[in-house]
N, C-alpha and C positions, 0 to 999 in steps of 0.2 A: 352831449350829439357832433355839434357842431364843430369839434376840439378835435375830435377821430375823422368826424364827413375832412378838412379840411390836410388832416396828420397825413389820412388814406392816399392822397393825390399823391406825397412827398417821393423820388424816384427815388428813394431806396426804401418804402415802403416793407416792396416787395419780396425785396433782402430780409425783410424784419421778421414778418410773417411766416418763410422757410423756415428759419433760427428756429424762431418759434416751436414751432410748429418740429421738427430737428428734436426739441430739448424735450419740449410731454413725449414723442415717442420714446427717447434713449431711456429717461429718470425707469418709464412706464418698463422698459425693458430688464433694463437692473433689476428692478422692486421685483421682478415675477420670473425673468428666468431664473436655472439653477447656475451654484454658483461654480468650481472647476472643481472640487471634492467630490459635488451630489449631484455634479456628470459622471464623473472619473468611478463614482461606484454603480450609476445606473448601466454605464457600459462594462465595470467588469463583471455586472450582475448578469446583464445578458450573456457572456460570454465564455463568463469561464467555464473553464470545465471540469473543477473539479470533482472530490467528494455530494458536495451537497450541494442543491441549486438553493439560490436567493443572492441576495445583498455578501460581500465581500470586504474584510476593512484591509486592505491593501499598506494603509498608513505600518499594521501592526507586524505584515506580513514581510511585510519591506527591516523592520526591527528586529524580529525575531531570527532571520535574515544576517542580519549585520552583527548580530550578539553569538551565534549560535550555527551561523556562517561560511560565514565571508570570510575567519583567520583560517580554514585554511583553504578551501575552497575560494577562494578570492570572488572581492567584490562581482566582478560579472565571472565568477560561474571557472574561471579559465582553467583555478587550477592553482598548485603547487608541489615544493619539492617531495611531499610527504601525501598528498591532497591528490585527488583524477580529476581531467576538465571532466564538469557533470553537462554543459553548457544544450547536449542534441539529450540526453538522461531524459527525459521530460518528466511528466506529472505521473507519475506512473512511477516514475525511480525513487521522486521525489517524496510519493507516498508510505512504498511502500518500506524505505530506506527509516524514513522519523515514525510510522505507525505500530513498526517489528519491537521500538527501542534499541533500533543498531544507532543510527546518528540521532545524535550528535556523539559523535568521541572519543573519550578523551586517548585514543590514545589509537592513528591512523594508520600505524602503522600493523596494528593487529587485526588478524579478524574477533569482531565481533557476538559476543552470545543475541538469541534475543531478550528481550528484555522489555516492562514498564512502559510505556513510548514516556520520550518530556514532556509534551505539549497533552495540550485539550482536543476534540474532533477543530472546532470550531478554531484553532489554534493553526492545524494542521494544514486544514481547507484557505486561510488565508497566509501561508509560508507560498501555499504551491499558487494562487492567485497569482502571489508578485513575483514566483517565481516565473513563471509564463509570461506575466506580461513583460521583462525589464531583462530577465538570465535567461533564461533559453526555448528552446520547442527540443517534443521528441512523445513516443511513446506515453496519452491521456492517457488518467484513470478510469477504467473502468466502472461509468458510473450506476452502469445495465448488473453489474456483480456487487450481491450480500458486499458490505465493511465487517465494520468491527459491529459490537453490540453496545448499544446504547450505558452511558456508563452516569449512576446516580448520580453523581455527583457538577453533570453538568444542564442538569434542571431542575426549573424553582421547587416544582411543585415535583409530590409522588405521583398523584395523576398520571402530567404531564409523561412523567420518567412511564410510570409502565403503561400509558398507550404508544411509544414512545419504542417498545418495547416486542408489544402485540403487535407490530407495521414491521418493524426488522420481521418477529418469527416465523411472520408470512411472508413477509420476499426472500426471507432464509428457504424456506423450504415453496417456496412454487420453484428456486430457481433449483435449488435439488432435485425435485421434483421433475422438472424438465426435460433430465433426459435424460431418455426413457432404454436408454445400451450400457445397459450396467457393463457385459464385458469386454461393449469396446471401450470402455470406459479402464477396465483391468490391462486392455493388451495396449491401452498408448502406454500408458504408468507405467511397466514393466518391461519393452521399450525405449523408454527415453527417460524415466527416473527410480528405479528399482539397482541399479546396479550403484545405484551417489546412497540415494535419501532408504535404501534397502528397500523387502518388500512390502516392510509392512509403514517406514514410514519414518522409523526411529533414529534414523542419517546413520553416518559411517564416517571413518576417517578418508580422507585423501590425499594427496603426496603435499609434500615442503609444509607440512605442521599443520595444513587445511581442512576443517570438518566438510561434511554436506549437512545442515543444521537438523533436528527431529518436522515431522510438519504436526506434533499431534495441536499444538497451539491458535495455527497459521486461517487463519477466514479465507473462504476460499475465494475475495479479493488480492489478497496476499495472495495468495497461490498461483493467480490468470498477470499478477506484475510481476511477480519475479519468471515465471515463462515468460511473458511479455520482453523484459527490460535486462535479462540474464543477470543475473549483482550476482556478484565474488565469482569466481571457481564454473558458475554457472554458465551456460553455453542459451544465447536469446534463442526462447522456439515464437517469432515472430505468427503473424495472426497466418499468415503466407506458408509457414511448416506448420504446425497445427491449426487451423480457422477456429473458430470461437464458436462454434456447435460439437466440434470435439473437445475442447476444450476446458468446456462443460461440464462433458461425458465425463473425460480426466479426472476433474475438480471434483465429478458427486460421487466417484472412487475413492480418494484420496477423503471424504466427509464420512465415507461408506467404515471405510477401513478406519481411518480414529476411534467409531462407533465401535467396534467390535469391542469384548473384552476380550483382558491378557485372560488367559486360565495360570495362570504366576504359579504359586506352591514353592513344596523346598526347592528344587533347580530351576525356578526361572530361568531364563536368559536371556529377557530385555527383547521376546523378540528378533533375535537379530536376524533371522533367516532359514526359511527352510533347510539350505546345504551346509550353513556350518551350526546349523541346531544339529541333523542329520550326523556328523562326519562328528559333533560333540558326542551323540549318544554310539554315536557306529564308536570312536575309539573306546566310551569309560567299560560301551558292551564290548567286547574284543577284551580289551586291561582285564575284567573282571573273569571273563570265562576263561584265557591264561592263568591267573592268579588261580584261580578254582583247578585248572588240571594239575599244574604240579604241588598245590597241597598234596590234594589225593595218588601224587603217584611218590608223593614224600612220604605220608603215612602211607605205605604201600607197602617201599622200598622197610621202614621203618621196624612192620610185623615182619618181612620174610626175615 
């Protein structure tokens, strides 16, 4: 005790105490505070506008970008000779292109058809989170609109899959039921969509070898994202052109259109549209009438 009492009067004693205190606080903070990766994940989880709430893996999103996107769109998304600049495309565009399987593309110069996505839902979410943090901004993923139905391979157990499916179905039914003006949705579709996608949503041809894809398998979120971002030859219908409530009415009409049974039959025309079907029916019918008239006239001449 005498040794400590003697030393505390030393001119440097105060500095030593301050240094020890700083060391103790520094070590304690380093042990308890989150590291850089954990802090980054927490911030992104809170700010993410991706389809699913919760933590995202930015490192995985960066790896997917580098492996599957950067070769065409560039490391910063600025585009190249065969791929466009997507720095202003937004997470909605990324989600639409990747969730419909159109991207990544093996041939950037050709219009890609819809196919099974190359990545799982969580991988797409991670890619979107990375894009929004480091590549660009634009229309965000409409998280309040139902997206892809759950896939069994993404769940560890059958119970978890069934629960997710029930939750998705409830969300889907609520969204469709929330559109209470079917006629308004039909008018919006016929005025803005039917001339390319056909009255039945079966798609149709455009100029320069392009085509408007069929809407048979499109989810409500993908339809909303397509309107917000205008993929390919499609014009952009942002929320100023068609507000979210009207988009909901239009989407509900499209989903009801998808559910309509196709009468089919031996002369089925794949629901190409009333005008086209009417023209074909009129042409075929008139041809048969003329043929019958010629046949009857020929028989009468032979009889005479």
